[in-house]
C-alpha angles and dihedrals in degrees: 000000000000115000114240113242119235115245113274111236110209124183114206112201112193130128092209110088091200092055091047090050090052093050090046091052093052093045090054089054092060100098103174095080141021114257126197107203125209120184129199131174103170136054096251092049092052093048092048092051092050092047096050098070146282118005115185098194138005121209100198125191110219092222108064129154121252093000124037124235089245090055091050089048092053093049095047093045093050091053092042086226097148143333114275130210113194119220126195135184092230117024123224133175091233094057091044091054092046090050094052092044090054094051109275116145093205147012130209128176112218089228089070096041114138138138092261096044092046093048092047092047092051093049092048092047094050092048091049091049090050090053091047092051092047091050090050092049090049090050091049090049091051091049091049092050089049095049110027135065108243095218104044101024088229125125111285123236096271094048096047091049089051088051090050091051090052092050091051092054089048093049092050092050098046100027093236129152125240136167139215127214124199111200128189128183108239118241092354092159089061089054091055093043096048102035103023134253094278089060088045089057089049090053091052091049093049093045089052091052092048095050092048090057093046098059136066124266088250093054123092130210132188140176104253095187139311107343095344126107133187127207130200112203114190118210092008119128122197097280091046092047090049091056090053093047092048091049090052092048094051092045093054094041092056097044119096121228124202135200127217092271094053097258110151122217139156136231136201134204136216121214139194118203128198130172121215120263114208111261094018120134127224094258093057093045094049091044092056091048090048090051089052090049090053090053090050088055092046092049096057107287126249090079144096122242124188131214105261127243097026102106093098095045095046093049092056088083132057115254129220116193117167115147121216117248114267121232 
């Protein structure tokens, strides 16, 4: 059974009523698919049509009042709102090249306008647009695979270290404080051994969701490896970072976990906190946070330890610590 095609919504942008009438007549002759026709001759009409919802294709005259067709093309292409076919009264290779360079998926001189040419142009434009959208989706997928951890959805190790490097350069330039937290799930091996690795994965996913809701929009968190996470907290000195870490610790401690058989259990986390010292590199900063994490483990777990001797340095800068609202 052949799947019925959805109606094709085409926006014709032309300030000449006679030209719009001609395009309308040819579009009505295309019998192999249903076409919903929108017409606009003025700037406000075009904007309203684009704002109202999905447009599958724009046929744009190059000569438009108030705002040229090329300007409309640039705006629509930048927003990826719809594929655009440019139309001109007198065709030229130069205009055709400019149109394609600025994002058009087709070009049709009005002098060669006919039912067959219009139908062929529409089909070619839609196929080109489909390939462009597929290529963009593939690129986004590749970028996500390259930057995000597949299990937790957080930044992966490489991406979070890149974010940390960027924050260090920013802090050096603007003399602003920031802090780093190293977090490790306590006794995670026991979770895997007792409840199974699938439950262990669930714990990692749930922990990732909890920490995302416990930090500010400006903060960044990534999976550093295994059951270890790293946080980059811009404009947060040691006291501010400690508040964030303690909020995370309490949230996780009071959240129930559950295995596939409905058995409920709890977990805790240990954290090491270090605030940035001017001129420090990422290796030193992470090392100090990791040392603090080790002390948290040694001192009984389910606690936050800070890198010692930083209170004076961290208070040189102004802190900003406003948590996002939790859902």
